[in-house]
FIZA-62531 format. One line per field, with one value per atom (N, C-alpha, C): x, y, z; residue number from 0; chain. Coordinates in steps of 0.1 Angstrom, whole numbers, plus 2048, in hexadecimal, padded with zeros to 3 digits. Example, Ala and Ser with C-alpha at 12.3 -4.5 7.8 and 13.67 -1.06 7.14 Angstrom:
2
x c(884	87B	884	880	889	881)
y c(7C7	7D3	7DF	7EA	7F5	800)
z c(84E	84E	84E	847	847	84F)
nr c(0	0	0	1	1	1)
kette c(A	A	A	A	A	A)
//
This chain:
109
x c(AE6	ADA	AD3	ACE	AC6	AC1	ACC	AC9	AC1	ABB	AB1	AB5	ABB	AC1	AB8	ABE	AB2	AB3	AA4	A9E	AA1	AA2	AA5	AA3	AB2	ABB	AB3	AA6	A9B	A9B	A9B	A96	A91	A7E	A7D	A7E	A84	A8F	A82	A76	A73	A66	A5E	A53	A51	A43	A44	A3C	A3E	A3E	A33	A25	A1F	A22	A22	A2A	A35	A3D	A49	A47	A3B	A2F	A2B	A29	A1C	A1E	A11	A1B	A05	A04	9F3	9F1	9EB	9E4	9D8	9D6	9CC	9C7	9BE	9B6	9A7	9A4	996	990	996	991	98F	999	994	989	987	981	973	971	963	963	96A	968	961	967	966	954	952	942	93B	93E	930	92D	938	935	92B	930	926	918	916	90B	8FE	901	8F7	8F3	8FC	8FA	8EE	8F5	8F1	8E3	8D6	8C8	8C5	8CA	8D0	8CE	8DA	8E5	8DA	8D0	8C7	8B9	8BB	8A8	8AB	8BD	8BD	8C0	8C4	8CB	8BB	8B1	8A2	89D	89F	898	899	88F	88D	890	892	89C	8AA	8B4	8C0	8BD	8C2	8BC	8C9	8BD	8BF	8D4	8D6	8E8	8EF	8EE	8F9	907	910	920	925	931	93A	944	94B	95B	957	950	94A	945	944	946	953	959	962	970	968	970	967	967	976	976	971	970	96C	967	961	953	94B	93F	93A	934	92E	92B	91E	916	91C	92B	930	92A	92F	92C	917	911	903	904	906	904	90A	916	920	91B	911	913	90E	90A	903	90A	917	927	929	930	92F	93F	941	952	957	959	964	95A	960	955	964	95E	968	96F	969	978	97E	986	98E	997	996	99F	9A6	9B8	9C1	9C6	9C5	9D1	9BA	9B3	9A4	99E	9A2	9A1	991	995	981	97E	981	97E	97D	97B	974	95D	95B	952	94A	956	94E	94C	950	94E	939	93E	932	925	927	920	919	924	918	914	916	90F	917	922	930	92F	92D	933	93D	939	93D	951	957	966	96D	962	95D	956	94D	944	951	959	95D	965	95E	964	96F)
y c(B0B	B0F	B01	AFD	AF7	AFC	AF3	AF9	AE9	AED	AE3	AE1	AD5	AD2	AD6	ADA	AE2	AD4	AD6	AC7	AD0	AD4	AD9	ACD	ACD	ABF	AB3	AAF	AA1	A9C	A91	A89	A7E	A77	A6F	A67	A59	A4A	A3D	A37	A33	A32	A27	A2D	A30	A35	A42	A39	A31	A29	A34	A37	A42	A3D	A30	A2C	A31	A32	A3F	A4B	A54	A5D	A64	A57	A58	A4F	A4F	A44	A45	A3B	A39	A36	A3F	A3E	A45	A39	A31	A41	A43	A56	A52	A3F	A3C	A45	A41	A46	A57	A61	A6B	A71	A66	A6B	A69	A61	A5C	A66	A6D	A7B	A84	A81	A8F	A8D	A80	A7E	A81	A7C	A7A	A84	A91	AA2	AA8	AA1	AA9	AA3	A94	A8D	A91	A9E	AA2	AB0	AB7	ABE	ABE	AB0	AA5	AB4	AB0	AAD	ABD	AC6	AD6	AD5	ACF	AD5	AD0	AC6	AC0	ACD	ACD	AD7	AE2	AEA	AF6	AF1	AEA	AE6	AE2	ADE	AD8	AE7	AF6	B01	B05	B0A	B12	B20	B25	B35	B33	B3C	B3B	B41	B36	B3F	B52	B58	B62	B65	B67	B68	B76	B80	B89	B82	B8B	B83	B8B	B82	B84	B7C	B79	B74	B61	B59	B55	B4E	B58	B51	B4E	B50	B47	B43	B3E	B3C	B29	B1E	B1C	B1B	B1E	B18	B26	B2F	B36	B31	B36	B31	B37	B2C	B2F	B35	B38	B49	B57	B55	B64	B6F	B6D	B79	B7B	B77	B75	B80	B80	B80	B8B	B8C	B96	BA5	BA1	BA7	BB3	BB6	BC6	BD6	BCF	BD2	BD9	BEA	BEE	BF2	BEE	BE7	BF5	BFD	C04	BFF	BF4	BF1	BF1	BF2	BF2	BE5	BDE	BCC	BD2	BD9	BE1	BE4	BE3	BF1	BE1	BE9	BE0	BE3	BD5	BCB	BD5	BD4	BD6	BD1	BC1	BB5	BB9	BBB	BB8	BC7	BD3	BDD	BE6	BDA	BD7	BD4	BCE	BC0	BD0	BD4	BE1	BE9	BF1	BF7	BF6	BE9	BE2	BE7	BE0	BDD	BF0	BF3	C05	C0B	C03	C06	C09	C10	C16	C05	C08	BFE	C08	C12	C1E	C21	C1B	C22	C2F	C37	C47	C4D	C40	C42	C3F	C3D	C40	C4A	C4C	C5D	C5B)
z c(224	220	214	214	205	1FA	1F6	1E2	1DA	1D9	1CC	1C2	1BD	1B3	1A5	19B	18F	186	183	17C	16F	165	159	14D	159	148	14B	156	153	14C	148	13B	141	13E	13F	137	140	139	13C	137	136	143	140	143	153	156	167	16E	17C	185	18B	18E	192	1A7	1A7	1B4	1BD	1B5	1B7	1C4	1B9	1B8	1CA	1C9	1D4	1DE	1EB	1F5	1F9	1FB	1FE	211	212	223	222	22F	233	23A	235	23F	23F	240	242	250	25C	268	26A	261	261	258	249	244	247	256	25C	260	26D	274	26E	25C	25D	256	24F	248	253	268	268	26E	26B	26B	267	25A	24A	24D	24C	24F	256	25E	262	25A	255	24A	23F	23D	226	227	230	22D	229	236	22C	224	21D	214	20A	209	1F9	1FB	20A	20B	201	207	1FC	1EE	1E5	1DB	1D8	1DB	1D9	1D6	1D8	1D7	1CF	1C5	1BA	1BB	1C7	1CB	1D1	1D3	1D4	1E5	1EC	1FE	1F5	205	204	210	207	211	20C	216	213	20F	20A	203	20B	20F	21B	216	223	223	21C	222	220	20F	209	1FA	1F5	1FE	1FA	1FB	20C	214	215	215	212	202	1F7	1EA	1E7	1D9	1D3	1D5	1D3	1D2	1C2	1BC	1B2	1A4	1B3	1B0	1B5	1B4	1B9	1B4	1A4	199	19C	19F	19C	1AA	1B5	1C7	1C3	1BC	1C2	1B6	1B1	1A6	1A6	1AE	1AF	1B8	1B9	1B9	1AF	1B2	19F	19E	193	18D	198	19C	1AA	1B4	1BA	1C8	1D2	1D9	1E8	1EB	1E0	1DD	1DB	1D4	1C6	1D5	1DE	1E3	1EC	1E5	1EA	1F7	1FC	207	215	20D	211	21F	216	224	229	23C	246	240	23F	239	22B	225	21D	21F	22A	231	236	23E	244	23E	234	22B	228	220	21A	223	22E	238	23B	240	23D	232	229	21F	211	211	20C	201	1F5	1EC	1DF	1D9	1D4	1D9	1D1	1D8	1D8	1D0	1D2	1E1	1DF	1F0	1FC	201	20A	20C	216	21F	223)
nr c(0	0	0	1	1	1	2	2	2	3	3	3	4	4	4	5	5	5	6	6	6	7	7	7	8	8	8	9	9	9	10	10	10	11	11	11	12	12	12	13	13	13	14	14	14	15	15	15	16	16	16	17	17	17	18	18	18	19	19	19	20	20	20	21	21	21	22	22	22	23	23	23	24	24	24	25	25	25	26	26	26	27	27	27	28	28	28	29	29	29	30	30	30	31	31	31	32	32	32	33	33	33	34	34	34	35	35	35	36	36	36	37	37	37	38	38	38	39	39	39	40	40	40	41	41	41	42	42	42	43	43	43	44	44	44	45	45	45	46	46	46	47	47	47	48	48	48	49	49	49	50	50	50	51	51	51	52	52	52	53	53	53	54	54	54	55	55	55	56	56	56	57	57	57	58	58	58	59	59	59	60	60	60	61	61	61	62	62	62	63	63	63	64	64	64	65	65	65	66	66	66	67	67	67	68	68	68	69	69	69	70	70	70	71	71	71	72	72	72	73	73	73	74	74	74	75	75	75	76	76	76	77	77	77	78	78	78	79	79	79	80	80	80	81	81	81	82	82	82	83	83	83	84	84	84	85	85	85	86	86	86	87	87	87	88	88	88	89	89	89	90	90	90	91	91	91	92	92	92	93	93	93	94	94	94	95	95	95	96	96	96	97	97	97	98	98	98	99	99	99	100	100	100	101	101	101	102	102	102	103	103	103	104	104	104	105	105	105	106	106	106	107	107	107	108	108	108)
kette c(A	A	A	A	A	A	A	A	A	A	A	A	A	A	A	A	A	A	A	A	A	A	A	A	A	A	A	A	A	A	A	A	A	A	A	A	A	A	A	A	A	A	A	A	A	A	A	A	A	A	A	A	A	A	A	A	A	A	A	A	A	A	A	A	A	A	A	A	A	A	A	A	A	A	A	A	A	A	A	A	A	A	A	A	A	A	A	A	A	A	A	A	A	A	A	A	A	A	A	A	A	A	A	A	A	A	A	A	A	A	A	A	A	A	A	A	A	A	A	A	A	A	A	A	A	A	A	A	A	A	A	A	A	A	A	A	A	A	A	A	A	A	A	A	A	A	A	A	A	A	A	A	A	A	A	A	A	A	A	A	A	A	A	A	A	A	A	A	A	A	A	A	A	A	A	A	A	A	A	A	A	A	A	A	A	A	A	A	A	A	A	A	A	A	A	A	A	A	A	A	A	A	A	A	A	A	A	A	A	A	A	A	A	A	A	A	A	A	A	A	A	A	A	A	A	A	A	A	A	A	A	A	A	A	A	A	A	A	A	A	A	A	A	A	A	A	A	A	A	A	A	A	A	A	A	A	A	A	A	A	A	A	A	A	A	A	A	A	A	A	A	A	A	A	A	A	A	A	A	A	A	A	A	A	A	A	A	A	A	A	A	A	A	A	A	A	A	A	A	A	A	A	A	A	A	A	A	A	A	A	A	A	A	A	A	A	A	A	A	A	A	A	A	A	A	A	A)
//
């Protein structure tokens, strides 16, 4: 079993050399490939941004995957304080209940 030494008594002496903490790696190929995947989607993204009204999209797991949407508070505002999303380990069941029209915990049969 490996144990990591505790660093409680560490004291920095002298200047910090960032080059000792980081490694330079060329990721040009990987990034280039990814940018080619995104490029065709850019016009649709800009068209959405230019709209005066936000798109009407139902809430879903996409609201936090891969990042939390900044409009979550607005879009999820229709949910009561005791919504099905307060279920402990609700996961997919919460989404199924919402699809069935059940939004309140007290309405779960």
